[in-house]
C-alpha positions in Angstrom: 7.2 24.1 -27.2 9.0 20.8 -27.9 7.0 17.7 -28.3 6.9 15.2 -25.5 9.0 12.0 -26.0 7.5 8.6 -26.5 10.7 6.7 -25.7 13.5 6.7 -23.2 16.0 7.9 -25.8 13.6 10.7 -26.8 13.3 11.6 -23.1 17.0 12.2 -22.8 17.2 14.6 -25.8 13.9 16.3 -24.7 15.0 17.0 -21.1 18.4 18.2 -22.2 16.7 20.6 -24.6 14.5 21.9 -21.8 17.4 22.6 -19.6 19.0 24.7 -22.4 15.8 26.7 -23.2 14.3 27.2 -19.7 16.7 29.7 -18.2 19.3 27.7 -16.4 22.3 29.6 -17.7 21.0 33.0 -18.6 20.8 36.5 -17.0 23.6 38.7 -15.8 22.2 38.7 -12.3 23.0 35.0 -12.2 26.6 35.3 -13.4 28.2 34.8 -10.1 26.4 31.5 -9.5 26.5 30.2 -13.1 28.8 27.4 -12.3 26.5 26.2 -9.4 23.5 26.4 -11.6 25.2 24.6 -14.4 26.2 21.7 -12.0 22.7 21.4 -10.6 21.3 21.5 -14.2 23.7 18.9 -15.4 22.8 16.6 -12.5 19.1 17.1 -13.0 19.6 16.3 -16.8 21.5 13.2 -15.9 18.8 12.1 -13.5 16.1 12.9 -16.1 17.6 10.5 -18.5 16.4 7.6 -16.4 13.2 8.9 -14.9 10.7 9.5 -17.7 7.5 9.7 -15.7 4.6 7.6 -16.8 1.0 8.1 -15.5 -2.1 6.0 -15.8 -5.7 7.2 -15.4 -8.5 4.8 -15.1 -12.1 5.7 -16.0 -14.5 3.4 -14.1 -18.0 2.9 -15.3 -19.6 3.6 -11.9 -18.6 4.6 -8.3 -20.7 1.9 -6.5 -21.0 -1.8 -7.2 -22.5 -4.9 -5.8 -20.7 -8.2 -5.4 -21.1 -10.4 -8.6 -21.2 -7.4 -10.8 -18.7 -6.5 -13.5 -16.5 -3.4 -13.2 -15.8 -1.9 -16.7 -12.7 0.3 -17.1 -10.8 2.4 -19.6 -7.1 3.2 -19.1 -5.2 6.3 -20.4 -1.4 6.3 -20.4 0.3 9.6 -20.5 3.7 11.2 -19.8 4.0 12.9 -16.4 4.8 16.4 -17.6 2.7 17.4 -20.6 0.1 14.6 -20.1 0.2 13.7 -23.8 -0.5 10.0 -24.7 2.6 8.0 -24.0 2.8 4.7 -25.9 5.7 3.3 -23.8 4.2 0.4 -21.9 2.1 -2.4 -23.4 0.7 -3.8 -20.2 -1.1 -2.3 -17.2 -1.7 -4.0 -13.9 -5.1 -3.3 -12.3 -6.0 -4.4 -8.8 -8.8 -4.0 -6.2 -7.5 -3.7 -2.7 -9.4 -4.2 0.5 -8.8 -2.0 3.6 -6.1 -4.2 4.8 -4.1 -3.5 1.6 -4.8 -7.0 0.3 -5.5 -7.6 -3.4 -8.9 -9.3 -3.9 -9.0 -9.0 -7.7 -6.2 -8.6 -10.2 -5.9 -8.4 -13.9 -3.3 -7.4 -16.5 -4.7 -5.2 -19.3 -3.2 -4.7 -22.8 -2.3 -1.2 -23.8 -2.4 -0.2 -27.4 -1.5 3.3 -28.6 -1.5 4.5 -25.0 -5.0 3.3 -24.1 -6.5 0.0 -22.8 -9.8 -1.4 -21.7 -10.9 -4.3 -19.6 -13.1 -5.7 -16.9 -12.9 -6.9 -13.3 -15.3 -9.5 -12.1 -16.3 -8.9 -8.5 -16.5 -12.1 -6.5 -19.6 -13.0 -4.6 -17.5 -13.4 -1.4 -16.4 -9.8 -1.2 -17.6 -8.2 2.1 -19.3 -4.8 2.0 -16.8 -2.0 2.2 -14.8 0.8 0.6 -12.1 -0.7 -1.7 -9.3 0.9 -3.7 -8.8 0.4 -7.4 -5.2 0.9 -8.3 -3.3 0.7 -11.6 0.3 0.9 -12.7 2.8 -0.3 -15.2 6.0 -2.2 -14.7 8.0 1.0 -15.3 6.0 2.9 -12.7 7.1 0.3 -10.0 10.4 2.2 -9.9 8.9 5.3 -8.4 6.8 4.1 -5.5 3.1 3.1 -5.0 2.1 6.6 -4.0 2.1 7.5 -7.7 0.0 4.6 -8.9 -3.5 5.4 -10.0 -5.7 5.0 -7.0 -9.4 5.6 -6.6 -11.9 4.5 -3.9 -14.9 2.4 -4.9 -17.8 1.1 -2.8 -18.7 -2.6 -3.1 -21.8 -3.8 -1.4 -22.5 -7.5 -0.8 -26.3 -7.8 -0.9 -26.0 -11.6 -0.6 -24.4 -11.4 2.9 -26.4 -11.0 6.0 -23.6 -9.3 7.8 -20.3 -7.9 7.6 -18.3 -5.1 6.3 -14.8 -5.7 5.0 -12.0 -5.8 7.6 -10.8 -2.3 8.4 -7.3 -1.4 9.5 -7.2 0.4 12.9 -6.9 4.2 12.5 -7.3 7.0 15.0 -10.7 8.6 15.4 -9.3 11.9 14.3 -6.1 12.9 12.5 -4.7 16.4 13.0 -1.4 17.4 11.3 0.4 20.7 10.9 2.6 21.6 7.9 4.9 24.7 8.0 5.3 26.4 4.6 8.6 25.4 3.1 9.1 22.5 5.4 10.1 23.7 8.9 9.5 26.3 11.6 12.5 28.5 12.6 12.7 30.4 15.9 12.0 34.1 15.5 10.8 33.9 11.8 7.2 34.2 10.8 5.8 31.2 9.0 2.6 30.2 7.3 1.4 27.0 8.9 -1.3 24.8 7.2 -3.3 22.1 9.0 -5.4 19.1 8.0 -8.1 17.6 10.2 -9.9 14.4 9.1 -12.1 11.8 10.8 -11.6 8.0 10.8 -13.1 7.8 7.3 -10.6 10.3 5.9 -13.2 13.1 5.5 -12.2 16.6 6.4 -13.9 18.3 9.4 -14.8 21.9 10.0 -13.2 23.2 13.2 -11.8 26.3 14.9 -8.6 26.3 16.9 -5.9 28.2 18.8 -2.2 27.8 19.6 -0.9 28.2 23.2 2.7 28.6 24.3 4.1 26.7 27.3 2.7 29.4 29.7 -0.8 29.0 28.3 -0.9 32.2 26.4 -2.7 32.3 23.0 -0.3 33.1 20.2 -2.4 32.3 17.2 -6.0 31.4 16.2 -7.3 29.6 13.1 -10.3 28.2 11.3 -10.7 25.5 8.6 -11.7 26.7 5.1 -12.6 23.7 3.0 -12.5 19.9 3.6 -10.8 20.2 7.0 -7.9 22.3 5.6 -6.8 25.7 6.7 -3.7 27.9 7.5 -2.5 30.7 9.8 0.6 32.8 10.4 2.7 32.1 13.4 6.1 33.2 14.8 7.9 30.8 17.2 9.7 32.5 20.1 13.4 32.6 20.2 13.5 30.4 23.4 12.9 26.7 23.4 9.1 26.8 23.7 6.7 24.0 23.1 3.4 25.0 21.4 0.1 23.2 21.8 -2.9 23.5 19.4 -6.4 23.1 20.7 -9.0 22.4 18.0 -12.8 22.4 18.6 -15.1 20.5 16.3 -18.7 21.5 15.5 -20.0 18.9 17.9 -17.9 20.3 20.8 -15.2 17.7 20.8 -11.7 19.2 21.6 -8.6 17.7 20.0 -5.1 18.7 21.0 -1.8 18.3 19.1 1.7 19.7 19.3 3.1 21.8 16.6 6.4 20.8 15.0 9.4 21.9 17.0 11.0 25.2 15.8 14.7 24.9 14.8 17.2 27.4 16.0 18.6 27.8 12.5 17.0 27.3 9.1 15.0 28.7 6.3 11.4 29.9 6.0 9.8 30.2 2.6 6.7 32.2 1.7 4.8 32.3 -1.6 2.3 35.0 -2.6 0.6 36.5 -5.6 2.4 39.5 -7.1 -0.3 40.8 -9.4 -2.3 38.7 -11.9 0.8 37.4 -13.8 3.5 36.9 -11.2 4.4 35.1 -8.0 6.8 36.4 -5.4 8.7 33.9 -3.3 10.5 35.2 -0.2 13.1 33.2 1.8 14.0 34.3 5.3 16.8 32.6 7.2 18.6 32.5 10.5 21.4 30.4 8.9 24.9 31.7 9.8 27.9 31.6 7.5 28.3 31.8 3.7 25.8 29.0 2.9 23.0 31.6 3.0 24.8 34.4 1.2 23.3 33.3 -2.1 20.3 31.1 -2.8 19.2 29.2 -5.8 15.6 28.6 -6.8 14.5 25.8 -9.1 10.9 25.8 -10.3 9.8 22.7 -12.2 6.6 21.2 -13.4 7.0 17.5 -13.8 10.3 17.3 -15.8 9.8 20.7 -17.3 12.2 23.2 -15.8 10.2 26.4 -15.7 12.8 28.7 -14.0 16.1 28.7 -12.3 17.3 31.9 -10.5 20.0 32.9 -8.1 19.6 35.9 -5.7 21.3 37.4 -2.6 19.5 38.8 0.5 18.2 42.3 0.4 18.6 45.0 3.1 15.9 43.3 5.2 17.9 40.0 5.1 15.3 38.3 2.9 15.9 36.8 -0.5 13.2 37.4 -3.1 12.4 35.7 -6.4 9.8 36.7 -9.0 8.3 34.1 -11.2 6.1 34.5 -14.2 2.9 32.3 -14.1 3.0 31.8 -17.9 6.3 29.9 -17.5 4.6 27.3 -15.4 2.7 24.4 -16.8 -0.9 23.7 -15.8 -1.2 21.7 -12.6 1.4 21.4 -9.8 4.8 23.1 -9.9 7.6 22.5 -7.3 9.6 25.4 -6.0 12.9 24.2 -4.4 15.4 26.5 -2.7 19.1 25.6 -2.5 21.8 27.2 -0.5 25.2 28.0 -2.0 26.4 24.5 -1.2 23.7 23.2 -3.5 21.8 21.7 -0.6 17.9 21.8 -0.8 16.7 23.8 2.2 13.1 24.5 1.5 10.3 23.4 -0.9 6.7 24.0 -1.5 4.1 23.3 -4.2 2.0 25.6 -6.3 -1.2 24.8 -8.2 -2.1 26.5 -11.5 -5.6 25.7 -12.6 -5.8 24.4 -16.2 -6.5 27.2 -18.6 -7.7 25.2 -21.6 -9.4 21.9 -20.7 -10.7 19.7 -23.5 -13.8 21.3 -25.0 -15.9 18.2 -24.8 -19.7 18.5 -24.8 -22.5 15.9 -24.5 -26.3 16.1 -24.8 -29.2 13.8 -25.5 -32.2 14.2 -27.8 -34.6 14.3 -24.9 -34.6 15.0 -21.2 -37.2 12.3 -20.3 -37.6 8.7 -21.6 -39.9 5.8 -21.1 -38.8 2.2 -20.4 -36.9 0.4 -23.2 -36.8 3.6 -25.2 -34.0 4.6 -27.6 -31.6 7.4 -26.4 -29.5 9.3 -28.9 -26.4 10.7 -27.2 -24.5 13.5 -29.0 -20.8 14.0 -28.3 -19.0 17.0 -29.8 -15.4 18.3 -29.7 -14.7 21.9 -30.6 -10.9 21.6 -30.0 -8.4 21.7 -32.9 -7.1 18.2 -32.2 -8.6 14.7 -32.1 -9.5 13.0 -28.8 -10.1 9.5 -27.4 -13.2 9.5 -25.2 -14.9 7.0 -22.9 -18.6 7.1 -22.0 -20.6 5.7 -19.1 -24.4 6.0 -18.4 -25.5 4.7 -15.0 -28.4 5.2 -12.6 -28.1 7.8 -9.8 -29.8 5.9 -7.1 -29.4 6.8 -3.4 -26.2 4.6 -3.3 -24.4 6.4 -6.1 -25.8 9.9 -5.7 -23.3 11.2 -3.1 -20.2 9.7 -4.7 -17.4 11.9 -6.1 -15.7 9.6 -8.7 -12.3 10.6 -10.1 -12.2 12.6 -13.3 -9.4 12.7 -15.7 -8.7 16.5 -15.5 -8.3 16.6 -11.7 -6.3 13.4 -11.6 -3.7 14.4 -14.2 -3.2 18.0 -13.1 -3.7 17.5 -9.4 -4.0 14.3 -7.5 -1.5 12.3 -9.6 1.3 14.5 -8.2 0.2 14.4 -4.6 0.8 11.9 -1.8 -2.2 10.9 0.1 -6.0 11.3 -0.2 -7.5 14.4 -1.7 -11.2 15.0 -0.8 -13.3 16.1 -3.8 -10.4 17.0 -6.1 -12.8 18.3 -8.8 -13.6 21.3 -6.5 -10.2 22.8 -7.0 -10.6 22.9 -10.8 -14.1 24.3 -10.6 -13.8 27.1 -8.0 -11.7 30.0 -9.3 -12.8 32.5 -6.7 -10.6 33.8 -3.9 -11.9 31.1 -1.6 -11.1 28.5 -4.1 -7.6 29.7 -4.7 -6.9 29.9 -1.0 -8.3 26.3 -0.6 -6.1 25.1 -3.4 -3.1 26.7 -1.7 -4.0 25.0 1.6 -4.0 21.7 -0.2 -0.6 22.4 -1.7 0.8 23.3 1.8 -0.5 20.1 3.3 1.0 17.9 0.5 4.5 19.3 0.2 6.2 16.3 -1.3 8.3 15.6 -4.5 8.1 12.7 -6.9 11.9 12.3 -6.4 14.4 13.0 -3.7 16.9 15.8 -4.5 19.5 13.6 -2.7 19.2 11.2 -5.6 19.4 13.9 -8.2 22.5 15.5 -6.7 24.3 12.2 -5.9 27.5 11.2 -7.7 25.7 8.3 -9.4 22.2 8.0 -10.6 20.0 5.5 -8.7 19.7 2.1 -10.2 16.2 1.3 -11.5 14.9 -2.3 -11.0 12.1 -2.3 -13.5 12.1 -1.8 -17.2 9.2 -0.8 -19.4 7.2 -3.6 -21.0 7.5 -2.2 -24.6 6.5 -5.4 -26.4 4.5 -7.5 -24.0 4.5 -8.8 -20.4 7.8 -9.7 -18.8 7.6 -12.9 -16.8 10.2 -13.0 -14.0 11.5 -15.9 -12.0 14.5 -16.7 -9.8 17.1 -19.4 -9.7 18.2 -20.5 -6.3 20.7 -23.0 -5.0 19.6 -25.9 -2.8 20.5 -23.7 0.2 18.3 -20.9 -1.1 21.0 -18.5 -2.3 20.8 -16.8 -5.7 22.4 -18.8 -8.5 23.9 -16.6 -11.2 24.7 -17.6 -14.8 22.2 -20.5 -15.1 20.4 -20.8 -18.4 16.6 -21.3 -17.9 13.8 -22.1 -20.2 10.2 -21.0 -20.1 7.4 -22.6 -22.2 3.7 -22.8 -22.4 2.5 -26.1 -23.8 0.4 -25.3 -26.9 -0.2 -26.2 -30.6 2.4 -23.6 -31.6 6.0 -24.2 -30.4 7.2 -21.2 -28.5 9.6 -21.1 -25.7 11.9 -18.5 -24.1 15.4 -18.5 -22.6 17.1 -16.3 -20.0 20.4 -16.6 -18.1 20.1 -15.8 -14.4 21.6 -12.5 -13.2 23.9 -12.1 -10.1 20.8 -12.0 -7.9 19.4 -15.1 -9.5 16.7 -13.2 -11.5 15.6 -14.4 -14.9 13.3 -12.5 -17.2 11.3 -13.5 -20.3 9.5 -11.2 -22.7 6.3 -12.8 -24.0 4.4 -11.3 -26.8 0.7 -11.9 -27.4 0.5 -13.7 -24.0 -3.3 -13.6 -23.6 -5.5 -15.7 -21.3 -4.8 -18.4 -18.8 -1.8 -20.7 -19.2 0.2 -23.4 -17.6 3.8 -22.4 -17.8 6.9 -24.6 -17.4 10.1 -23.2 -16.0 13.2 -25.5 -16.0 16.9 -25.7 -16.5 18.9 -28.1 -18.6 19.0 -31.0 -16.1 21.9 -32.6 -18.0 24.0 -29.6 -16.9 22.2 -28.0 -13.9 20.3 -30.5 -11.9 20.4 -29.1 -8.3 18.8 -25.7 -8.6 15.4 -24.6 -7.3 13.2 -22.4 -9.4 10.4 -19.9 -8.6 8.1 -17.6 -10.6 7.5 -14.1 -9.4 4.2 -12.3 -9.4 4.0 -9.4 -11.8 1.9 -7.4 -9.3 3.5 -4.8 -7.0 3.8 -5.8 -3.4 4.3 -2.2 -2.2 1.4 -0.2 -1.0 0.7 3.4 -0.4 0.0 4.3 3.3 -3.3 6.0 2.5 -6.3 3.8 3.3 -9.8 4.3 1.9 -12.5 5.6 4.2 -14.9 3.5 6.2 -18.4 2.7 5.0 -21.5 3.3 7.1 -24.8 2.2 5.4 -27.9 4.0 6.7 -31.1 2.1 7.3 -32.7 4.5 4.8 -30.7 2.8 2.0 -32.6 -0.5 2.5 -34.9 0.0 -0.5 -31.9 0.9 -2.8 -30.0 -2.1 -1.5 -33.0 -4.4 -2.2 -33.3 -3.0 -5.7 -29.6 -3.5 -6.4 -29.8 -7.1 -5.1 -32.6 -7.8 -7.6 -30.8 -6.0 -10.4 -27.6 -8.0 -9.9 -29.4 -11.4 -9.9 -31.4 -10.5 -13.0 -28.4 -9.2 -14.9 -26.4 -12.3 -14.2 -29.3 -14.6 -15.0 -30.3 -13.1 -18.3 -27.5 -11.0 -19.7 -24.3 -11.8 -17.7 -23.0 -14.6 -20.0 -23.6 -12.8 -23.3 -20.4 -10.8 -23.0 -17.4 -13.1 -23.6 -13.7 -12.6 -23.6 -12.0 -12.8 -27.0 -8.3 -13.3 -27.6 -6.9 -11.2 -30.5 -5.6 -13.0 -33.5 -2.0 -14.0 -33.1 0.8 -15.4 -35.3 0.4 -19.2 -35.2 3.8 -19.9 -36.8 6.2 -21.9 -34.7 9.1 -19.8 -33.4 11.6 -21.6 -35.8 9.5 -20.7 -38.8 8.8 -23.2 -41.6 10.5 -26.5 -40.8 12.8 -28.3 -43.2 10.8 -31.5 -42.8 7.3 -32.2 -41.3 5.6 -35.5 -40.8 1.9 -36.0 -39.9 2.0 -39.4 -38.3 -1.6 -40.2 -39.3 -0.4 -40.3 -42.9 1.8 -43.3 -42.0 1.4 -46.7 -40.6 1.3 -46.1 -36.8 4.0 -47.8 -34.7 3.6 -48.4 -31.0 7.2 -47.5 -30.2 8.5 -44.0 -30.8 12.0 -45.4 -31.7 10.5 -47.2 -34.6 8.7 -44.0 -35.8 12.0 -42.1 -35.7 14.0 -44.7 -37.4 11.5 -45.5 -40.2 9.9 -42.2 -41.1 12.0 -39.2 -39.9 14.6 -38.9 -42.6 16.4 -35.9 -41.2 17.1 -37.4 -37.8 19.3 -40.4 -36.8 18.7 -42.2 -33.5 21.9 -43.3 -31.7 22.3 -45.3 -28.5 25.1 -44.5 -26.1 25.9 -45.7 -22.6 23.5 -43.1 -21.2 20.7 -43.9 -23.6 19.2 -42.3 -26.7 20.6 -39.4 -28.6 19.4 -37.6 -31.8 21.7 -36.5 -34.6 20.2 -34.1 -37.2 21.4 -34.1 -40.8 23.1 -30.9 -41.8 21.9 -30.9 -45.3 23.7 -27.6 -46.2 27.0 -29.4 -45.7 25.9 -32.9 -46.5 26.9 -34.2 -43.1 25.5 -35.0 -39.6 25.7 -32.7 -36.7 27.7 -34.0 -33.7 25.5 -32.8 -30.8 21.9 -33.4 -29.8 19.5 -30.9 -31.3 16.9 -28.9 -29.4 14.1 -31.3 -28.7 10.6 -30.0 -28.0 7.3 -31.5 -27.0 4.4 -29.0 -27.5 7.0 -26.3 -27.3 8.5 -27.5 -24.0 12.3 -28.4 -24.2 13.1 -32.0 -23.4 16.5 -32.9 -22.0 15.9 -36.6 -21.1 15.4 -38.4 -24.5 15.1 -41.8 -22.7 11.9 -40.6 -21.1 10.6 -39.0 -24.3 11.3 -42.2 -26.3 9.2 -44.1 -23.9 6.2 -41.9 -24.7 3.3 -43.4 -26.6 3.7 -42.3 -30.2 -0.1 -42.7 -30.8 -0.5 -39.4 -28.8 1.8 -37.5 -31.2 0.2 -35.8 -34.2 3.2 -34.5 -36.0 7.0 -34.2 -35.9 8.9 -31.2 -37.4 12.6 -31.1 -38.1 15.0 -28.1 -38.7 18.0 -29.6 -40.5 20.3 -26.6 -40.0 22.1 -24.9 -37.1 19.6 -22.7 -35.2 20.5 -19.7 -33.1 18.1 -18.8 -30.3 19.0 -16.2 -27.7 22.5 -16.9 -26.3 22.5 -20.5 -27.3 23.2 -22.4 -30.5 21.4 -25.7 -31.4 22.4 -28.2 -33.9 19.0 -28.6 -35.4 15.5 -28.7 -33.9 13.2 -31.7 -33.5 9.7 -30.7 -32.4 7.0 -33.1 -31.4 3.3 -32.0 -31.3 0.4 -33.8 -29.6 -3.1 -33.6 -30.8 -4.3 -31.0 -28.2 -1.0 -29.3 -27.5 -1.3 -30.1 -23.8 1.6 -32.7 -23.4 -1.0 -35.5 -23.6 -0.2 -36.7 -20.1 3.6 -36.7 -20.6 5.2 -36.4 -17.1 7.8 -33.6 -17.0 10.9 -33.9 -14.9 10.0 -33.4 -11.2 12.5 -30.6 -11.0 10.6 -28.6 -13.5 8.3 -25.9 -12.1 4.7 -26.0 -13.4 2.4 -23.2 -12.4 -0.9 -21.7 -13.5 -0.2 -18.2 -14.9 -2.7 -15.5 -15.9 -1.7 -13.6 -19.0 -3.2 -10.5 -20.5 -6.9 -10.2 -20.3 -8.8 -10.8 -23.6 -11.1 -8.2 -25.1 -14.7 -8.1 -24.0 -17.6 -6.2 -25.7 -20.1 -4.5 -23.5 -23.5 -6.0 -24.0 -26.8 -4.2 -23.6 -30.2 -5.3 -25.1 -31.7 -3.3 -27.9 -35.4 -2.9 -28.6 -35.5 -2.1 -32.3 -37.6 -4.9 -33.8 -41.1 -5.9 -32.9 -39.8 -9.2 -31.5 -37.3 -7.4 -29.3 -40.0 -5.0 -28.1 -42.3 -7.9 -27.2 -39.8 -9.7 -25.0 -40.9 -10.7 -21.5 -37.4 -10.7 -20.0 -37.2 -8.2 -17.1 -34.6 -5.5 -17.7 -33.5 -3.8 -14.6 -30.0 -2.7 -15.7 -28.5 0.2 -13.7 -25.6 0.5 -16.1 -27.3 1.4 -19.4 -24.2 2.0 -21.6 -20.5 1.7 -21.6 -18.2 2.7 -24.5 -14.5 2.9 -23.8 -13.4 3.8 -27.3 -15.0 6.8 -28.9 -12.8 8.5 -31.4 -13.6 12.2 -32.0 -12.0 14.1 -34.8 -10.9 17.8 -34.4 -14.1 19.9 -34.3 -16.2 16.8 -35.0 -18.8 14.7 -33.2 -20.5 11.4 -32.9 -24.0 10.2 -32.1 -24.2 7.1 -29.9 -27.4 5.2 -29.3 -28.6 2.8 -26.5 -31.8 1.9 -24.8 -33.2 2.5 -21.4 -34.1 -0.4 -19.1 -37.3 -1.0 -17.2 -35.8 0.8 -14.1 -37.3 4.2 -13.6 -35.1 6.9 -12.1 -32.4 9.5 -12.8 -29.4 8.6 -14.9 -26.0 10.2 -15.2 -24.1 10.4 -18.5 -20.3 10.8 -18.0 -17.9 11.4 -20.8 -14.1 11.7 -20.3 -11.4 12.1 -22.8 -7.8 13.0 -23.7 -6.6 14.8 -26.8 -3.5 14.0 -28.8 -1.8 17.1 -27.4 -2.6 16.4 -23.8 -5.8 18.3 -23.1 -8.0 16.4 -20.7 -11.6 17.0 -20.1 -14.9 15.6 -18.9 -18.6 16.5 -19.1 -21.8 15.1 -17.6 -25.5 15.6 -17.5 -28.6 13.7 -16.3 -31.9 12.5 -17.9 -35.0 10.8 -16.4 -36.6 7.5 -17.1 -40.3 7.6 -16.2 -42.2 4.4 -15.3 -44.6 3.0 -17.8 -48.2 4.1 -17.6 
């Protein structure tokens, strides 16, 4: 098998190779339709050149939090087909959304070698409710919010006397029907799946029947798992409306109409054909040559597993046989085309992962006392190395019933499905007949592709608006005319005042968009966006948020807190206050070391003004001390001319002038600035090329604090507070190793005992991790999740007890 690409160029070669080796143009039975297959294959190859799929998985430390706590997280970036680590993007965006799809917490997290780690601080003002944590990259914004990582979390505000978070209005019950293949056709038997959920999105057990317009019962059905089920049904030839009646366990009856059956169309049916094959049958009432020969494309992600052409048999049905071993683990899409290359039916198939990551975890004991050392052993029996994250938290009554996401079920199942999946881990655990049927019901109720075949088969590939952030965050803005219209072709300058001179340039596109690539852009900054006001003085500027403003339709379920949870809520309230009072400020953000050299490198001349007699007027400083710059007065005021020492002459145009890295276009205003606030002046006495512009030298002024020292920028410049990449933060937990530590009187009621987002396991190796229990007695859950270098994902968990002190 070919290795998965880690670049867009690699993706192009990789997908083209797949098309040549996966059966597009082979087999004598397909000879008559070889041209059609070749055209479809070529179009899919072209489309694949631009749509390398990237996925993010986020391991959260716990499923339930209280306001004012810290949420710790680990991110895994993988390709969307083989799920191997994909080091494409360098920034991930993580948000917490309330039930009105409004972000309440946002952060950008650095990705290194396809992983990242960070924290989200939960504000004290958050109301109690079920929220959604979602994560995505800039590249993922091209493909819709349904494919962002999304996971529900419960946040409880123990400081508020009332109030759950605002909830969007949803029906009390949601009943939907999904014909296999996409549509019902009159006179053709179809398998119809259904989904029944309550207001919180939880599946409901129910029985039901289908009546025709005369009231006669034509089908009956029963849910199997999580409110999902299926039944066979043949719509009549006449134009008949069908009504489903569903009875819940509490006696409530719900009615809903089935989809209208079409007079012409295609019906698709998939079934097992022995242990190693699948049989896909297509029945049709389509008239004319379009149905005389059908094409089947089977693909898993961007891997083309099979492409076959077939004609109807004596019964009028078209049959295809597929080998399961040709399919990748997880979800495969089966799409049927007619002879005009029009997609006419599609459905999904789930193949349970055969070889999950062989990750095991155990502790040295099953019971511990307060403040006792725990030795946690992690082992990996696979032949490749893996990156693993570990969390240990208390299973109190608030967290005991939660089903947090796990990396295996996300990558192979839910990441390729639209909408909410209840208890996704079940479909990987249950391999019985019931489990396989439940998984097929899930596929039938989520028949949806990551892309539209109309885009694939179009004459031109769709334009993608977002590029991957392969070096660092991309800061975007827009240039507008005074009337609010996009202004193209305008040079703009972005800078962050600092000790190190760095600024960025971008010329506006036809839509007015400007884009700046910032490397090592960590922490909070004040950014300045401006144009050269000597040339472009009437334009309006705005900065754009890097966060996606598109949201998936699925909402998290509602939260109902039982009065029986009052002791657990009281305990969580106390834990949160003690954690913040005694341990909360010990974990600090640290910014990685960065290159502190100014963007222009080593200057030709540098002057530290404290080494000279200080003048009160900047003009005197420039004329007396700065040898490489001459000050000239014209009708419009001051100008600088830099000496071109290479040619022993003076340049004829003003140089690039900077104050703390911010370009200055009004030298009259700069020359009125107090020189006692300036620490040094650096000069580049040669022509300097930066982006699309050429400067005849550089003159850079630096203040003592790198904060402009009160210098008032042009009122047309845009100044905004901007949050860069989050710094690194180490998880802190007390240790009780020494006698002094053991004799402490500080109360320790931590419910999160341990969090380690970066455990490296070698092939067939292991590690021993140590931490200490708190004073809080109870049952604790250890969760380890990881991903190997070749794309094997796995998780493991176990519990231990902490007994109260005697």
